[in-house]
C-alpha positions as CSV (number, residue, x, y, z in Angstrom):
1,M,157.7,149.1,93.3
2,R,154.4,147.6,94.4
3,A,156.2,144.4,95.7
4,Y,158.6,146.6,97.7
5,A,155.8,148.5,99.4
6,Y,154.1,145.2,100.2
7,A,157.3,143.7,101.7
8,L,157.9,146.9,103.7
9,A,154.4,146.9,105.1
10,A,154.7,143.2,106.0
11,L,158.0,143.8,107.8
12,A,156.6,146.7,109.6
13,A,153.7,144.7,110.8
14,L,156.0,141.8,111.9
15,A,158.3,144.2,113.8
16,G,155.3,145.7,115.5
17,R,154.0,142.3,116.7
18,L,157.5,141.3,118.0
19,A,158.1,144.6,119.8
20,D,154.8,144.8,121.7
21,D,154.1,143.1,125.0
22,D,150.7,141.6,124.0
23,P,148.8,140.5,127.2
24,E,146.6,138.3,125.0
25,R,149.5,136.0,123.9
26,G,149.3,133.8,126.9
27,D,151.8,131.8,128.9
28,V,153.0,129.0,126.7
29,P,155.4,127.4,129.4
30,G,152.5,127.4,131.9
31,W,150.2,125.6,129.5
32,V,153.0,123.1,128.7
33,M,153.5,122.5,132.4
34,I,149.7,122.0,133.0
35,T,149.6,119.5,130.1
36,V,152.6,117.5,131.3
37,M,151.3,117.4,134.9
38,T,147.8,116.3,133.7
39,A,149.4,113.5,131.7
40,A,151.5,112.5,134.7
41,L,148.4,112.4,136.9
42,V,146.5,110.2,134.4
43,L,149.5,107.8,134.3
44,A,149.8,107.8,138.1
45,I,146.1,106.8,138.4
46,L,146.0,104.4,135.4
47,V,149.1,102.3,136.2
48,P,148.1,100.9,139.6
49,F,144.4,100.7,139.0
50,R,144.4,99.5,135.3
51,A,142.7,96.2,136.0
52,A,140.0,97.8,138.2
53,I,139.3,100.5,135.6
54,V,139.1,98.0,132.7
55,E,136.8,95.8,134.8
56,A,134.5,98.7,135.7
57,V,134.3,99.9,132.1
58,S,133.6,96.3,130.9
59,N,130.8,95.9,133.5
60,A,129.3,99.2,132.5
61,L,129.3,98.4,128.8
62,D,127.9,94.9,129.5
63,S,125.1,96.3,131.5
64,V,124.2,98.8,128.8
65,T,124.5,96.4,125.8
66,S,122.8,93.4,127.4
67,A,119.1,93.1,126.6
68,P,116.8,92.2,129.5
């Protein structure tokens, strides 16, 4: 009887969560679109300027690690 009451309470809570329009849930497709667009921008910048970026980072690391 106790397991039945627990299962009934769990189902009622689940049904309540699925039925409500919770404004705190967020917009998952919007976040997916932002993530994909950010990755596309990174690739669009990285592909043509890869050599320049690698050289700039190498120069920066060399200037920091080289002792005067």
